[in-house]
HTML snippet that shows the backbone in 3Dmol.js (N, CA, C, O; Angstrom):
<script src="https://3Dmol.org/build/3Dmol-min.js"></script>
<div id="view" style="width:600px;height:400px;position:relative"></div>
<script>
const pdb = `
ATOM      1  N   MET A   1       0.909  -1.455  -0.254  1.00  0.00           N
ATOM      2  CA  MET A   1       0.255  -0.012  -0.030  1.00  0.00           C
ATOM      3  C   MET A   1       1.087   1.116   0.117  1.00  0.00           C
ATOM      4  O   MET A   1       1.969   1.354   0.941  1.00  0.00           O
ATOM      5  N   THR A   2       0.561   1.895  -1.019  1.00  0.00           N
ATOM      6  CA  THR A   2       1.659   3.280  -1.095  1.00  0.00           C
ATOM      7  C   THR A   2       0.450   4.127  -0.983  1.00  0.00           C
ATOM      8  O   THR A   2      -0.714   3.751  -1.122  1.00  0.00           O
ATOM      9  N   THR A   3       1.013   5.706  -0.626  1.00  0.00           N
ATOM     10  CA  THR A   3      -0.193   7.056  -0.740  1.00  0.00           C
ATOM     11  C   THR A   3       0.200   8.005  -1.566  1.00  0.00           C
ATOM     12  O   THR A   3       1.018   7.486  -2.325  1.00  0.00           O
ATOM     13  N   SER A   4       0.073   8.970  -1.791  1.00  0.00           N
ATOM     14  CA  SER A   4       0.322   9.652  -2.229  1.00  0.00           C
ATOM     15  C   SER A   4       2.114  10.142  -2.539  1.00  0.00           C
ATOM     16  O   SER A   4       2.646  10.441  -3.609  1.00  0.00           O
ATOM     17  N   SER A   5       2.760  10.062  -1.022  1.00  0.00           N
ATOM     18  CA  SER A   5       4.135  10.774  -1.411  1.00  0.00           C
ATOM     19  C   SER A   5       5.071   9.096  -1.867  1.00  0.00           C
ATOM     20  O   SER A   5       6.272   8.848  -1.967  1.00  0.00           O
ATOM     21  N   GLY A   6       4.081   8.412  -2.011  1.00  0.00           N
ATOM     22  CA  GLY A   6       4.609   6.784  -2.509  1.00  0.00           C
ATOM     23  C   GLY A   6       5.605   6.220  -1.860  1.00  0.00           C
ATOM     24  O   GLY A   6       6.616   5.869  -2.467  1.00  0.00           O
ATOM     25  N   LYS A   7       5.472   6.058  -0.601  1.00  0.00           N
ATOM     26  CA  LYS A   7       5.661   5.627   0.824  1.00  0.00           C
ATOM     27  C   LYS A   7       4.447   4.903   1.495  1.00  0.00           C
ATOM     28  O   LYS A   7       3.455   5.416   2.013  1.00  0.00           O
ATOM     29  N   SER A   8       4.842   3.305   1.328  1.00  0.00           N
ATOM     30  CA  SER A   8       3.786   3.110   2.479  1.00  0.00           C
ATOM     31  C   SER A   8       3.776   3.577   3.594  1.00  0.00           C
ATOM     32  O   SER A   8       4.833   4.057   4.003  1.00  0.00           O
ATOM     33  N   PRO A   9       2.421   3.599   4.586  1.00  0.00           N
ATOM     34  CA  PRO A   9       2.323   3.601   6.077  1.00  0.00           C
ATOM     35  C   PRO A   9       3.894   3.730   6.772  1.00  0.00           C
ATOM     36  O   PRO A   9       4.627   4.663   7.101  1.00  0.00           O
ATOM     37  N   ALA A  10       3.970   2.128   6.798  1.00  0.00           N
ATOM     38  CA  ALA A  10       5.166   1.360   7.604  1.00  0.00           C
ATOM     39  C   ALA A  10       5.913   2.345   7.040  1.00  0.00           C
ATOM     40  O   ALA A  10       6.026   3.390   7.680  1.00  0.00           O
ATOM     41  N   ALA A  11       6.473   2.241   5.934  1.00  0.00           N
ATOM     42  CA  ALA A  11       7.427   3.005   5.678  1.00  0.00           C
ATOM     43  C   ALA A  11       7.840   4.504   6.167  1.00  0.00           C
ATOM     44  O   ALA A  11       9.020   4.751   6.418  1.00  0.00           O
ATOM     45  N   ARG A  12       7.003   5.323   6.271  1.00  0.00           N
ATOM     46  CA  ARG A  12       6.462   6.512   6.974  1.00  0.00           C
ATOM     47  C   ARG A  12       6.990   6.365   8.188  1.00  0.00           C
ATOM     48  O   ARG A  12       8.122   6.799   8.399  1.00  0.00           O
ATOM     49  N   VAL A  13       6.272   5.741   9.173  1.00  0.00           N
ATOM     50  CA  VAL A  13       6.460   5.159  10.380  1.00  0.00           C
ATOM     51  C   VAL A  13       7.472   5.196  10.472  1.00  0.00           C
ATOM     52  O   VAL A  13       7.962   6.257  10.862  1.00  0.00           O
ATOM     53  N   MET A  14       8.423   3.961  10.139  1.00  0.00           N
ATOM     54  CA  MET A  14       9.969   3.528   9.892  1.00  0.00           C
ATOM     55  C   MET A  14      10.767   5.304   9.956  1.00  0.00           C
ATOM     56  O   MET A  14      11.205   5.910  10.935  1.00  0.00           O
ATOM     57  N   ASP A  15      10.712   5.648   8.751  1.00  0.00           N
ATOM     58  CA  ASP A  15      11.489   7.045   8.652  1.00  0.00           C
ATOM     59  C   ASP A  15      11.085   8.180  10.127  1.00  0.00           C
ATOM     60  O   ASP A  15      11.961   8.825  10.704  1.00  0.00           O
ATOM     61  N   GLU A  16       9.894   8.205  10.439  1.00  0.00           N
ATOM     62  CA  GLU A  16      10.109   8.740  12.003  1.00  0.00           C
ATOM     63  C   GLU A  16      10.625   8.434  13.032  1.00  0.00           C
ATOM     64  O   GLU A  16      11.135   9.148  13.896  1.00  0.00           O
ATOM     65  N   ALA A  17      10.481   7.091  12.956  1.00  0.00           N
ATOM     66  CA  ALA A  17      11.045   6.293  13.857  1.00  0.00           C
ATOM     67  C   ALA A  17      12.672   6.810  13.893  1.00  0.00           C
ATOM     68  O   ALA A  17      13.214   7.235  14.914  1.00  0.00           O
ATOM     69  N   ILE A  18      13.326   6.687  12.583  1.00  0.00           N
ATOM     70  CA  ILE A  18      14.634   6.825  13.040  1.00  0.00           C
ATOM     71  C   ILE A  18      15.323   8.293  13.230  1.00  0.00           C
ATOM     72  O   ILE A  18      16.468   8.627  13.532  1.00  0.00           O
ATOM     73  N   GLU A  19      14.225   8.976  12.947  1.00  0.00           N
ATOM     74  CA  GLU A  19      14.851  10.433  13.599  1.00  0.00           C
ATOM     75  C   GLU A  19      14.219  10.980  14.561  1.00  0.00           C
ATOM     76  O   GLU A  19      14.304  12.167  14.876  1.00  0.00           O
ATOM     77  N   LEU A  20      13.372   9.926  15.220  1.00  0.00           N
ATOM     78  CA  LEU A  20      13.611  10.003  16.989  1.00  0.00           C
ATOM     79  C   LEU A  20      14.646   9.242  17.916  1.00  0.00           C
ATOM     80  O   LEU A  20      15.137   9.458  19.024  1.00  0.00           O
ATOM     81  N   ALA A  21      14.771   8.080  16.787  1.00  0.00           N
ATOM     82  CA  ALA A  21      15.894   7.283  17.454  1.00  0.00           C
ATOM     83  C   ALA A  21      17.168   8.107  17.523  1.00  0.00           C
ATOM     84  O   ALA A  21      17.806   8.000  18.570  1.00  0.00           O
ATOM     85  N   ILE A  22      17.711   9.024  16.446  1.00  0.00           N
ATOM     86  CA  ILE A  22      19.002   9.933  16.093  1.00  0.00           C
ATOM     87  C   ILE A  22      18.826  10.631  17.315  1.00  0.00           C
ATOM     88  O   ILE A  22      19.883  10.723  17.939  1.00  0.00           O
ATOM     89  N   GLU A  23      17.655  11.257  17.976  1.00  0.00           N
ATOM     90  CA  GLU A  23      16.854  12.616  19.004  1.00  0.00           C
ATOM     91  C   GLU A  23      17.182  11.476  20.517  1.00  0.00           C
ATOM     92  O   GLU A  23      17.555  11.919  21.603  1.00  0.00           O
ATOM     93  N   GLU A  24      16.952  10.108  20.250  1.00  0.00           N
ATOM     94  CA  GLU A  24      17.054   9.128  21.463  1.00  0.00           C
ATOM     95  C   GLU A  24      15.757   9.192  21.989  1.00  0.00           C
ATOM     96  O   GLU A  24      15.456   9.070  23.176  1.00  0.00           O
ATOM     97  N   ARG A  25      15.073   9.372  21.129  1.00  0.00           N
ATOM     98  CA  ARG A  25      13.211   9.643  21.953  1.00  0.00           C
ATOM     99  C   ARG A  25      12.468   8.335  20.996  1.00  0.00           C
ATOM    100  O   ARG A  25      11.258   8.393  21.212  1.00  0.00           O
ATOM    101  N   SER A  26      12.713   7.469  20.260  1.00  0.00           N
ATOM    102  CA  SER A  26      12.140   6.721  19.872  1.00  0.00           C
ATOM    103  C   SER A  26      11.348   5.828  20.831  1.00  0.00           C
ATOM    104  O   SER A  26      11.726   5.369  21.909  1.00  0.00           O
ATOM    105  N   PRO A  27      10.153   5.677  20.204  1.00  0.00           N
ATOM    106  CA  PRO A  27       8.959   4.791  21.080  1.00  0.00           C
ATOM    107  C   PRO A  27       8.988   3.176  21.091  1.00  0.00           C
ATOM    108  O   PRO A  27       8.486   2.267  21.753  1.00  0.00           O
ATOM    109  N   TYR A  28       9.824   3.321  20.028  1.00  0.00           N
ATOM    110  CA  TYR A  28       9.848   1.699  19.378  1.00  0.00           C
ATOM    111  C   TYR A  28      11.305   1.099  19.911  1.00  0.00           C
ATOM    112  O   TYR A  28      12.397   1.657  20.021  1.00  0.00           O
ATOM    113  N   PRO A  29      10.919  -0.142  20.172  1.00  0.00           N
ATOM    114  CA  PRO A  29      12.427  -1.391  20.063  1.00  0.00           C
ATOM    115  C   PRO A  29      13.472  -1.167  19.116  1.00  0.00           C
ATOM    116  O   PRO A  29      13.483  -0.792  17.944  1.00  0.00           O
ATOM    117  N   GLU A  30      14.280  -1.473  19.875  1.00  0.00           N
ATOM    118  CA  GLU A  30      15.504  -1.378  18.767  1.00  0.00           C
ATOM    119  C   GLU A  30      15.296  -3.003  17.626  1.00  0.00           C
ATOM    120  O   GLU A  30      14.909  -4.149  17.851  1.00  0.00           O
ATOM    121  N   LYS A  31      15.599  -2.555  16.884  1.00  0.00           N
ATOM    122  CA  LYS A  31      15.410  -4.226  15.967  1.00  0.00           C
ATOM    123  C   LYS A  31      13.883  -4.386  15.688  1.00  0.00           C
ATOM    124  O   LYS A  31      13.317  -5.471  15.554  1.00  0.00           O
ATOM    125  N   SER A  32      13.332  -3.234  15.621  1.00  0.00           N
ATOM    126  CA  SER A  32      11.762  -3.608  14.950  1.00  0.00           C
ATOM    127  C   SER A  32      11.453  -3.930  13.549  1.00  0.00           C
ATOM    128  O   SER A  32      12.102  -3.303  12.712  1.00  0.00           O
ATOM    129  N   ALA A  33      10.699  -4.676  13.185  1.00  0.00           N
ATOM    130  CA  ALA A  33      10.240  -4.652  11.730  1.00  0.00           C
ATOM    131  C   ALA A  33       8.727  -3.650  11.826  1.00  0.00           C
ATOM    132  O   ALA A  33       7.878  -3.744  12.713  1.00  0.00           O
ATOM    133  N   PHE A  34       8.706  -2.865  10.847  1.00  0.00           N
ATOM    134  CA  PHE A  34       7.979  -2.047  10.066  1.00  0.00           C
ATOM    135  C   PHE A  34       6.919  -2.892   9.067  1.00  0.00           C
ATOM    136  O   PHE A  34       7.164  -3.190   7.898  1.00  0.00           O
ATOM    137  N   ILE A  35       5.773  -3.184   9.747  1.00  0.00           N
ATOM    138  CA  ILE A  35       5.063  -4.195   8.560  1.00  0.00           C
ATOM    139  C   ILE A  35       3.696  -3.260   8.563  1.00  0.00           C
ATOM    140  O   ILE A  35       3.071  -2.880   9.553  1.00  0.00           O
ATOM    141  N   ASP A  36       3.381  -2.970   6.999  1.00  0.00           N
ATOM    142  CA  ASP A  36       1.965  -2.452   6.793  1.00  0.00           C
ATOM    143  C   ASP A  36       0.707  -3.998   7.216  1.00  0.00           C
ATOM    144  O   ASP A  36       0.684  -5.135   6.745  1.00  0.00           O
ATOM    145  N   ALA A  37      -0.039  -3.437   8.106  1.00  0.00           N
ATOM    146  CA  ALA A  37      -1.149  -3.870   8.348  1.00  0.00           C
ATOM    147  C   ALA A  37      -2.101  -4.638   7.446  1.00  0.00           C
ATOM    148  O   ALA A  37      -2.667  -5.718   7.612  1.00  0.00           O
ATOM    149  N   ASP A  38      -2.117  -3.478   6.107  1.00  0.00           N
ATOM    150  CA  ASP A  38      -3.199  -4.187   5.430  1.00  0.00           C
ATOM    151  C   ASP A  38      -2.727  -5.256   4.429  1.00  0.00           C
ATOM    152  O   ASP A  38      -3.444  -5.896   3.660  1.00  0.00           O
ATOM    153  N   GLU A  39      -1.512  -5.326   4.563  1.00  0.00           N
ATOM    154  CA  GLU A  39      -0.775  -6.397   3.240  1.00  0.00           C
ATOM    155  C   GLU A  39      -0.942  -7.658   3.247  1.00  0.00           C
ATOM    156  O   GLU A  39      -0.608  -8.231   4.285  1.00  0.00           O
ATOM    157  N   PRO A  40      -1.470  -8.443   2.182  1.00  0.00           N
ATOM    158  CA  PRO A  40      -1.628  -9.838   2.083  1.00  0.00           C
ATOM    159  C   PRO A  40      -0.726 -10.776   2.806  1.00  0.00           C
ATOM    160  O   PRO A  40      -0.918 -11.598   3.702  1.00  0.00           O
ATOM    161  N   SER A  41       0.187 -10.442   2.217  1.00  0.00           N
ATOM    162  CA  SER A  41       1.576 -11.200   3.284  1.00  0.00           C
ATOM    163  C   SER A  41       1.589 -10.927   4.422  1.00  0.00           C
ATOM    164  O   SER A  41       2.505 -11.632   4.844  1.00  0.00           O
ATOM    165  N   VAL A  42       0.932  -9.995   5.823  1.00  0.00           N
ATOM    166  CA  VAL A  42       1.113  -9.705   6.874  1.00  0.00           C
ATOM    167  C   VAL A  42       1.608 -10.807   7.741  1.00  0.00           C
ATOM    168  O   VAL A  42       2.517 -10.518   8.520  1.00  0.00           O
ATOM    169  N   GLY A  43       1.149 -12.041   7.731  1.00  0.00           N
ATOM    170  CA  GLY A  43       1.362 -13.347   8.554  1.00  0.00           C
ATOM    171  C   GLY A  43       2.432 -13.362   8.425  1.00  0.00           C
ATOM    172  O   GLY A  43       3.110 -13.074   9.411  1.00  0.00           O
ATOM    173  N   ALA A  44       3.011 -13.654   7.341  1.00  0.00           N
ATOM    174  CA  ALA A  44       4.470 -14.463   7.056  1.00  0.00           C
ATOM    175  C   ALA A  44       5.420 -13.185   7.071  1.00  0.00           C
ATOM    176  O   ALA A  44       6.530 -13.376   6.575  1.00  0.00           O
ATOM    177  N   GLU A  45       5.201 -12.131   7.480  1.00  0.00           N
ATOM    178  CA  GLU A  45       6.347 -11.138   7.788  1.00  0.00           C
ATOM    179  C   GLU A  45       6.476 -11.093   9.000  1.00  0.00           C
ATOM    180  O   GLU A  45       7.604 -10.995   9.483  1.00  0.00           O
ATOM    181  N   ILE A  46       5.156 -11.164   9.928  1.00  0.00           N
ATOM    182  CA  ILE A  46       5.291 -11.295  11.177  1.00  0.00           C
ATOM    183  C   ILE A  46       6.133 -12.251  11.467  1.00  0.00           C
ATOM    184  O   ILE A  46       7.191 -12.168  12.090  1.00  0.00           O
ATOM    185  N   ARG A  47       5.399 -13.584  10.777  1.00  0.00           N
ATOM    186  CA  ARG A  47       6.512 -14.781  11.114  1.00  0.00           C
ATOM    187  C   ARG A  47       7.952 -14.551  11.262  1.00  0.00           C
ATOM    188  O   ARG A  47       8.645 -14.858  12.233  1.00  0.00           O
ATOM    189  N   ARG A  48       8.327 -13.956  10.150  1.00  0.00           N
ATOM    190  CA  ARG A  48       9.649 -13.715  10.139  1.00  0.00           C
ATOM    191  C   ARG A  48      10.209 -12.989  10.799  1.00  0.00           C
ATOM    192  O   ARG A  48      11.299 -13.299  11.279  1.00  0.00           O
ATOM    193  N   ALA A  49       9.787 -12.120  10.964  1.00  0.00           N
ATOM    194  CA  ALA A  49      10.487 -11.117  12.340  1.00  0.00           C
ATOM    195  C   ALA A  49      10.857 -11.382  13.573  1.00  0.00           C
ATOM    196  O   ALA A  49      11.895 -11.130  14.184  1.00  0.00           O
ATOM    197  N   THR A  50       9.226 -12.283  14.064  1.00  0.00           N
ATOM    198  CA  THR A  50       9.394 -12.807  14.877  1.00  0.00           C
ATOM    199  C   THR A  50      10.483 -14.236  15.065  1.00  0.00           C
ATOM    200  O   THR A  50      11.162 -14.479  16.063  1.00  0.00           O
ATOM    201  N   ASP A  51      10.432 -14.751  14.268  1.00  0.00           N
ATOM    202  CA  ASP A  51      11.105 -15.708  14.101  1.00  0.00           C
ATOM    203  C   ASP A  51      12.971 -15.560  14.285  1.00  0.00           C
ATOM    204  O   ASP A  51      13.840 -16.397  14.529  1.00  0.00           O
ATOM    205  N   GLU A  52      13.012 -13.980  14.012  1.00  0.00           N
ATOM    206  CA  GLU A  52      14.258 -13.361  13.909  1.00  0.00           C
ATOM    207  C   GLU A  52      14.701 -12.663  15.216  1.00  0.00           C
ATOM    208  O   GLU A  52      15.825 -12.197  15.406  1.00  0.00           O
ATOM    209  N   GLY A  53      13.673 -12.653  16.090  1.00  0.00           N
ATOM    210  CA  GLY A  53      13.497 -12.444  17.541  1.00  0.00           C
ATOM    211  C   GLY A  53      13.602 -10.506  17.158  1.00  0.00           C
ATOM    212  O   GLY A  53      14.454  -9.722  17.578  1.00  0.00           O
ATOM    213  N   ARG A  54      12.654 -10.272  16.429  1.00  0.00           N
ATOM    214  CA  ARG A  54      12.319  -8.817  16.143  1.00  0.00           C
ATOM    215  C   ARG A  54      11.035  -8.996  16.699  1.00  0.00           C
ATOM    216  O   ARG A  54      10.370 -10.032  16.709  1.00  0.00           O
ATOM    217  N   ALA A  55      10.608  -7.341  17.391  1.00  0.00           N
ATOM    218  CA  ALA A  55       9.508  -6.773  17.651  1.00  0.00           C
ATOM    219  C   ALA A  55       8.840  -6.503  16.426  1.00  0.00           C
ATOM    220  O   ALA A  55       9.506  -6.585  15.395  1.00  0.00           O
ATOM    221  N   VAL A  56       7.420  -6.138  16.348  1.00  0.00           N
ATOM    222  CA  VAL A  56       6.397  -6.143  14.928  1.00  0.00           C
ATOM    223  C   VAL A  56       6.004  -4.757  15.174  1.00  0.00           C
ATOM    224  O   VAL A  56       5.221  -4.612  16.114  1.00  0.00           O
ATOM    225  N   VAL A  57       6.331  -3.806  14.608  1.00  0.00           N
ATOM    226  CA  VAL A  57       5.385  -2.902  14.391  1.00  0.00           C
ATOM    227  C   VAL A  57       4.539  -2.366  12.969  1.00  0.00           C
ATOM    228  O   VAL A  57       4.794  -1.746  11.936  1.00  0.00           O
ATOM    229  N   LEU A  58       3.382  -3.023  13.623  1.00  0.00           N
ATOM    230  CA  LEU A  58       1.862  -2.915  12.308  1.00  0.00           C
ATOM    231  C   LEU A  58       1.697  -1.453  12.481  1.00  0.00           C
ATOM    232  O   LEU A  58       1.659  -0.635  13.399  1.00  0.00           O
ATOM    233  N   VAL A  59       1.608  -1.494  11.042  1.00  0.00           N
ATOM    234  CA  VAL A  59       0.823   0.017  11.183  1.00  0.00           C
ATOM    235  C   VAL A  59      -0.132  -0.165  10.127  1.00  0.00           C
ATOM    236  O   VAL A  59       0.123  -0.693   9.045  1.00  0.00           O
ATOM    237  N   ALA A  60      -1.416   0.367  10.542  1.00  0.00           N
ATOM    238  CA  ALA A  60      -2.515   0.651   9.724  1.00  0.00           C
ATOM    239  C   ALA A  60      -2.569   1.647   8.588  1.00  0.00           C
ATOM    240  O   ALA A  60      -1.725   2.541   8.647  1.00  0.00           O
ATOM    241  N   ALA A  61      -3.206   1.657   7.809  1.00  0.00           N
ATOM    242  CA  ALA A  61      -3.273   2.764   6.755  1.00  0.00           C
ATOM    243  C   ALA A  61      -3.554   4.133   7.119  1.00  0.00           C
ATOM    244  O   ALA A  61      -3.409   4.996   6.253  1.00  0.00           O
ATOM    245  N   ASP A  62      -3.924   4.442   8.241  1.00  0.00           N
ATOM    246  CA  ASP A  62      -4.277   5.496   8.769  1.00  0.00           C
ATOM    247  C   ASP A  62      -2.949   6.236   9.878  1.00  0.00           C
ATOM    248  O   ASP A  62      -2.943   7.195  10.650  1.00  0.00           O
ATOM    249  N   GLY A  63      -1.862   5.156   9.433  1.00  0.00           N
ATOM    250  CA  GLY A  63      -0.602   5.735  10.282  1.00  0.00           C
ATOM    251  C   GLY A  63      -0.153   5.455  11.820  1.00  0.00           C
ATOM    252  O   GLY A  63       0.932   5.578  12.389  1.00  0.00           O
ATOM    253  N   SER A  64      -1.907   4.870  12.416  1.00  0.00           N
ATOM    254  CA  SER A  64      -1.806   4.034  13.859  1.00  0.00           C
ATOM    255  C   SER A  64      -0.974   2.848  13.973  1.00  0.00           C
ATOM    256  O   SER A  64      -0.964   2.116  12.984  1.00  0.00           O
ATOM    257  N   THR A  65      -0.119   2.435  15.199  1.00  0.00           N
ATOM    258  CA  THR A  65       0.652   1.463  14.876  1.00  0.00           C
ATOM    259  C   THR A  65       0.336   0.665  16.432  1.00  0.00           C
ATOM    260  O   THR A  65       0.109   1.223  17.506  1.00  0.00           O
ATOM    261  N   ARG A  66       0.387  -0.396  16.226  1.00  0.00           N
ATOM    262  CA  ARG A  66       0.758  -1.511  17.297  1.00  0.00           C
ATOM    263  C   ARG A  66       1.818  -2.453  17.511  1.00  0.00           C
ATOM    264  O   ARG A  66       2.156  -3.145  16.551  1.00  0.00           O
ATOM    265  N   THR A  67       2.272  -2.564  18.375  1.00  0.00           N
ATOM    266  CA  THR A  67       3.813  -3.047  18.619  1.00  0.00           C
ATOM    267  C   THR A  67       3.549  -4.458  19.206  1.00  0.00           C
ATOM    268  O   THR A  67       2.879  -4.614  20.227  1.00  0.00           O
ATOM    269  N   LEU A  68       4.187  -5.615  18.415  1.00  0.00           N
ATOM    270  CA  LEU A  68       4.333  -6.596  19.343  1.00  0.00           C
ATOM    271  C   LEU A  68       5.558  -7.255  19.493  1.00  0.00           C
ATOM    272  O   LEU A  68       6.483  -7.250  18.681  1.00  0.00           O
ATOM    273  N   ARG A  69       5.500  -8.056  21.016  1.00  0.00           N
ATOM    274  CA  ARG A  69       7.113  -7.819  21.205  1.00  0.00           C
ATOM    275  C   ARG A  69       7.332  -9.538  21.031  1.00  0.00           C
ATOM    276  O   ARG A  69       6.521 -10.257  21.615  1.00  0.00           O
ATOM    277  N   PRO A  70       8.165 -10.020  20.420  1.00  0.00           N
ATOM    278  CA  PRO A  70       8.601 -11.662  20.816  1.00  0.00           C
ATOM    279  C   PRO A  70       8.576 -11.872  21.895  1.00  0.00           C
ATOM    280  O   PRO A  70       8.900 -11.059  22.760  1.00  0.00           O
ATOM    281  N   SER A  71       8.134 -13.164  22.118  1.00  0.00           N
ATOM    282  CA  SER A  71       8.405 -13.747  23.764  1.00  0.00           C
ATOM    283  C   SER A  71       9.045 -14.743  23.709  1.00  0.00           C
ATOM    284  O   SER A  71       9.358 -15.333  24.743  1.00  0.00           O
TER     285      SER A  71
END
`;
const viewer = $3Dmol.createViewer("view");
viewer.addModel(pdb, "pdb");
viewer.setStyle({}, {cartoon: {color: "spectrum"}});
viewer.zoomTo();
viewer.render();
</script>
């Protein structure tokens, strides 16, 4: 899913997270995978990220996020 800016919602949130991390203010865990919640492959992407021990930041089309942490 892309927007008029050409970036997906997850890409936009990831860009913001990078800027916040530079300022040491990121609300997201290190080594997070930013995944568009509305993509057909979301399940496989979540599985891959958690298998690698990464947190998952699911990003909805409206830019809202939900962070899932591997157990």
